[in-house]
C-alpha positions in Angstrom: -38.8 100.0 -43.5 -38.6 102.8 -46.0 -34.9 102.9 -45.6 -34.6 99.3 -46.7 -36.7 99.9 -49.8 -34.5 102.9 -50.8 -31.3 100.8 -50.4 -32.7 98.0 -52.5 -33.8 100.4 -55.2 -30.4 102.1 -55.2 -28.6 98.7 -55.4 -30.7 97.6 -58.3 -30.2 100.9 -60.2 -26.4 100.5 -59.7 -26.6 96.9 -61.0 -28.3 98.2 -64.2 -25.6 100.9 -64.6 -22.8 98.3 -64.3 -24.5 95.9 -66.7 -24.7 98.6 -69.3 -20.9 99.2 -68.9 -20.1 95.5 -69.4 -18.6 94.3 -72.6 -19.9 90.9 -73.5 -17.7 88.5 -75.5 -18.6 87.7 -79.1 -20.0 84.3 -80.1 -16.7 83.4 -81.7 -14.8 84.2 -78.5 -17.2 82.1 -76.4 -16.8 79.2 -78.8 -13.0 79.5 -78.7 -12.7 79.5 -75.0 -15.3 76.7 -74.7 -13.2 74.6 -77.0 -10.0 75.3 -74.9 -11.9 74.2 -71.8 -13.1 71.0 -73.3 -9.6 70.1 -74.7 -8.0 70.9 -71.4 -10.5 68.7 -69.5 -9.8 65.9 -72.0 -6.0 66.2 -71.6 -6.3 66.2 -67.8 -8.6 63.2 -67.8 -6.2 61.2 -69.9 -3.3 62.2 -67.7 -5.1 61.3 -64.5 -6.2 58.0 -66.0 -2.6 57.1 -66.9 -1.3 58.1 -63.4 -4.0 56.1 -61.7 -3.3 53.1 -63.9 0.4 53.2 -63.3 0.0 53.6 -59.5 -2.5 50.9 -59.3 -0.3 48.5 -61.2 2.6 49.4 -58.9 0.5 48.8 -55.7 -0.7 45.4 -57.2 2.9 44.5 -57.9 4.0 45.3 -54.4 1.1 43.3 -52.9 1.9 40.4 -55.2 5.6 40.4 -54.1 4.6 39.9 -50.4 2.2 37.0 -50.9 
């Protein structure tokens, strides 16, 4: 049981050391990348809507042709 406690303690101390080495992005960088993600999601949403609409119209046209 003591061995488990020692391993956990060593792990947590290594985590603290690694977090001290981490370079965190600035607020401006976070805002910029967030904006890029939001714009990208919007572009993909519009693209997928257009593809879905065109394909559904094509399927409806095919079904209407065989009535």
